[in-house]
C-alpha positions as CSV (number, residue, x, y, z in Angstrom):
1,A,18.5,33.3,-22.6
2,L,18.1,31.2,-19.5
3,D,20.5,28.3,-19.0
4,E,19.8,25.0,-17.2
5,E,21.0,26.3,-13.8
6,A,18.7,29.3,-14.0
7,L,15.8,27.1,-14.9
8,V,16.5,24.8,-11.9
9,S,16.6,28.0,-9.7
10,I,13.2,29.0,-11.0
11,L,11.9,25.5,-10.1
12,T,13.1,25.6,-6.6
13,Q,13.9,29.1,-5.3
14,P,10.9,31.4,-5.4
15,T,8.3,31.2,-2.6
16,N,5.7,30.1,-5.1
17,A,8.0,27.8,-7.1
18,V,6.2,25.0,-9.0
19,L,8.0,22.3,-7.1
20,K,7.1,23.9,-3.7
21,Q,3.4,24.0,-4.8
22,Y,3.5,20.3,-5.6
23,K,5.1,19.5,-2.3
24,R,2.4,21.5,-0.4
25,F,-0.3,19.7,-2.4
26,F,1.1,16.3,-1.3
27,E,1.6,17.5,2.3
28,M,-2.1,18.1,2.6
29,D,-2.5,14.3,2.2
30,G,0.3,13.6,4.7
31,V,2.7,12.6,1.9
32,D,6.3,13.7,1.6
33,L,7.2,14.5,-2.0
34,E,10.9,14.3,-3.0
35,F,12.5,15.0,-6.3
36,E,15.9,13.4,-7.0
37,P,18.3,16.2,-7.8
38,S,19.0,14.8,-11.3
39,V,15.3,15.2,-12.1
40,L,15.6,19.0,-11.7
41,A,18.3,19.0,-14.4
42,E,16.1,16.7,-16.6
43,I,13.2,19.1,-16.3
44,A,15.4,22.1,-17.1
45,H,17.0,20.3,-20.1
46,E,13.6,19.4,-21.5
47,A,12.5,23.1,-21.2
48,L,15.6,24.2,-23.0
49,Q,14.9,21.7,-25.8
50,R,11.4,23.2,-26.2
51,K,13.0,26.6,-26.6
52,T,10.2,28.2,-24.5
53,G,12.2,28.9,-21.4
54,A,10.6,29.0,-18.0
55,R,7.1,28.7,-19.5
56,A,7.7,25.1,-20.3
57,L,8.5,24.1,-16.7
58,R,5.0,23.8,-15.4
59,G,3.8,21.7,-18.4
60,I,6.7,19.3,-18.1
61,I,6.1,18.8,-14.4
62,E,2.3,18.4,-14.9
63,K,2.8,15.7,-17.5
64,M,5.3,13.9,-15.2
65,M,3.1,14.1,-12.1
66,M,-0.3,13.3,-13.7
67,D,-0.7,9.7,-12.7
68,V,0.7,10.3,-9.2
69,M,-1.7,13.2,-8.6
70,F,-4.6,10.8,-9.1
71,E,-3.1,7.7,-7.3
72,V,-1.8,9.2,-4.1
73,P,-5.0,10.9,-2.7
74,S,-6.9,7.6,-3.1
75,D,-4.3,5.5,-1.4
76,T,-3.9,6.4,2.3
77,T,-1.1,4.0,2.8
78,V,1.3,6.1,0.7
79,K,3.5,8.3,2.9
80,K,6.3,9.3,0.5
81,V,6.7,9.8,-3.2
82,I,10.1,9.9,-4.9
83,I,10.4,11.2,-8.4
84,P,13.5,9.4,-9.8
85,H,15.9,10.2,-12.6
86,G,14.2,9.3,-15.9
87,A,10.7,10.4,-14.9
88,V,10.6,13.3,-17.4
89,S,11.3,11.0,-20.3
90,G,9.1,8.2,-19.0
91,K,12.0,5.8,-18.6
92,S,11.2,5.5,-14.9
93,V,8.1,6.0,-12.8
94,P,7.6,7.7,-9.4
95,L,8.1,5.5,-6.4
96,L,5.2,5.3,-3.9
97,L,6.4,4.3,-0.5
98,T,4.2,3.2,2.4
99,E,4.9,3.7,6.1
100,E,6.1,0.1,6.3
101,E,8.5,0.5,3.4
102,L,9.9,3.7,4.9
103,Q,10.5,1.9,8.3
104,R,12.2,-0.9,6.4
105,Q,14.5,1.5,4.6
106,A,15.4,3.3,7.9
107,S,16.5,0.1,9.6
């Protein structure tokens, strides 16, 4: 059976890894997509709870990303999306940052 670490590798390592696919999708709209490291463990943990192994990963991510997938393409001011800890359980929501907010963070 796969453990949490193996599931995180499946999410991030292969050329066609699910998270890389999402990053590319957002890049097409000029948006940087970032997953906080703890979110990867959350996704893997949820997949283990479902006892379906790697098959559960895509579904968990799709559910977590649903609203953002619709919001971001229609809002050209968004330049970065951060998926925070707690996003899998719905305890926190993705952060949508504009160019102005990114510049403020940098200074």
